[in-house]
C-alpha positions as YAML, in Angstrom:
chain: A
units: angstrom
residues:
- id: 1
  name: UNK
  ca: [7.97, 0.62, 22.36]
- id: 2
  name: UNK
  ca: [7.02, 2.92, 25.24]
- id: 3
  name: UNK
  ca: [5.60, 5.48, 22.82]
- id: 4
  name: UNK
  ca: [3.32, 2.82, 21.32]
- id: 5
  name: UNK
  ca: [1.98, 1.82, 24.73]
- id: 6
  name: UNK
  ca: [1.36, 5.48, 25.61]
- id: 7
  name: UNK
  ca: [-0.55, 6.02, 22.34]
- id: 8
  name: UNK
  ca: [-2.71, 2.98, 22.95]
- id: 9
  name: UNK
  ca: [-3.51, 4.18, 26.46]
- id: 10
  name: UNK
  ca: [-4.47, 7.59, 25.10]
- id: 11
  name: UNK
  ca: [-6.73, 5.99, 22.51]
- id: 12
  name: UNK
  ca: [-8.47, 3.98, 25.22]
- id: 13
  name: UNK
  ca: [-8.99, 7.13, 27.30]
- id: 14
  name: UNK
  ca: [-10.46, 8.94, 24.27]
- id: 15
  name: UNK
  ca: [-12.83, 6.05, 23.48]
- id: 16
  name: UNK
  ca: [-13.93, 5.92, 27.11]
- id: 17
  name: UNK
  ca: [-14.63, 9.64, 27.08]
- id: 18
  name: UNK
  ca: [-16.66, 9.42, 23.87]
- id: 19
  name: UNK
  ca: [-18.73, 6.48, 25.06]
- id: 20
  name: UNK
  ca: [-19.32, 8.09, 28.46]
- id: 21
  name: UNK
  ca: [-20.43, 11.36, 26.89]
- id: 22
  name: UNK
  ca: [-22.84, 9.53, 24.56]
- id: 23
  name: UNK
  ca: [-24.27, 7.53, 27.44]
- id: 24
  name: UNK
  ca: [-24.64, 10.67, 29.59]
- id: 25
  name: UNK
  ca: [-26.47, 12.41, 26.72]
- id: 26
  name: UNK
  ca: [-28.91, 9.47, 26.45]
- id: 27
  name: UNK
  ca: [-29.57, 9.51, 30.20]
- id: 28
  name: UNK
  ca: [-30.14, 13.27, 30.15]
- id: 29
  name: UNK
  ca: [-32.52, 13.02, 27.15]
- id: 30
  name: UNK
  ca: [-34.55, 10.29, 28.89]
- id: 31
  name: UNK
  ca: [-34.68, 12.44, 32.01]
- id: 32
  name: UNK
  ca: [-35.94, 15.38, 29.98]
- id: 33
  name: UNK
  ca: [-38.62, 13.24, 28.35]
- id: 34
  name: UNK
  ca: [-39.63, 11.89, 31.78]
- id: 35
  name: UNK
  ca: [-39.93, 15.41, 33.16]
- id: 36
  name: UNK
  ca: [-41.91, 16.62, 30.10]
- id: 37
  name: UNK
  ca: [-44.33, 13.74, 30.55]
- id: 38
  name: UNK
  ca: [-44.64, 14.41, 34.27]
- id: 39
  name: UNK
  ca: [-45.35, 18.11, 33.83]
- id: 40
  name: UNK
  ca: [-47.83, 17.55, 30.98]
- id: 41
  name: UNK
  ca: [-45.88, 18.99, 28.12]
- id: 42
  name: UNK
  ca: [-46.06, 15.78, 26.09]
- id: 43
  name: UNK
  ca: [-49.85, 15.65, 26.52]
- id: 44
  name: UNK
  ca: [-50.18, 19.23, 25.38]
- id: 45
  name: UNK
  ca: [-48.03, 18.51, 22.33]
- id: 46
  name: UNK
  ca: [-50.15, 15.49, 21.46]
- id: 47
  name: UNK
  ca: [-53.37, 17.53, 21.79]
- id: 48
  name: UNK
  ca: [-51.95, 20.25, 19.56]
- id: 49
  name: UNK
  ca: [-50.71, 17.76, 16.97]
- id: 50
  name: UNK
  ca: [-53.99, 15.91, 16.59]
- id: 51
  name: UNK
  ca: [-56.80, 18.48, 16.70]
- id: 52
  name: UNK
  ca: [-59.05, 16.51, 14.32]
- id: 53
  name: UNK
  ca: [-59.31, 13.48, 16.62]
- id: 54
  name: UNK
  ca: [-60.38, 15.55, 19.59]
- id: 55
  name: UNK
  ca: [-63.51, 17.09, 18.20]
- id: 56
  name: UNK
  ca: [-66.30, 16.53, 15.75]
- id: 57
  name: UNK
  ca: [-67.20, 12.90, 15.14]
- id: 58
  name: UNK
  ca: [-64.38, 11.52, 17.31]
- id: 59
  name: UNK
  ca: [-63.92, 7.82, 16.42]
- id: 60
  name: UNK
  ca: [-64.63, 8.43, 12.73]
- id: 61
  name: UNK
  ca: [-62.02, 11.19, 12.63]
- id: 62
  name: UNK
  ca: [-59.60, 8.94, 14.44]
- id: 63
  name: UNK
  ca: [-60.16, 6.05, 12.02]
- id: 64
  name: UNK
  ca: [-59.72, 8.27, 8.99]
- id: 65
  name: UNK
  ca: [-56.58, 9.88, 10.38]
...
């Protein structure tokens, strides 16, 4: 009986470690996105990804995109 209780406790610890690491990864990813937006990296990526909407006829390009 004691072995069964010990195994259940180990399973709970493992589940806690997995959930905690997933939550920590999400928090770090959100922090990285926040920092990239603050520095201007996200704006630069958006400008590079949509060159047609930034020049030429403007609104027409944007509507056709």
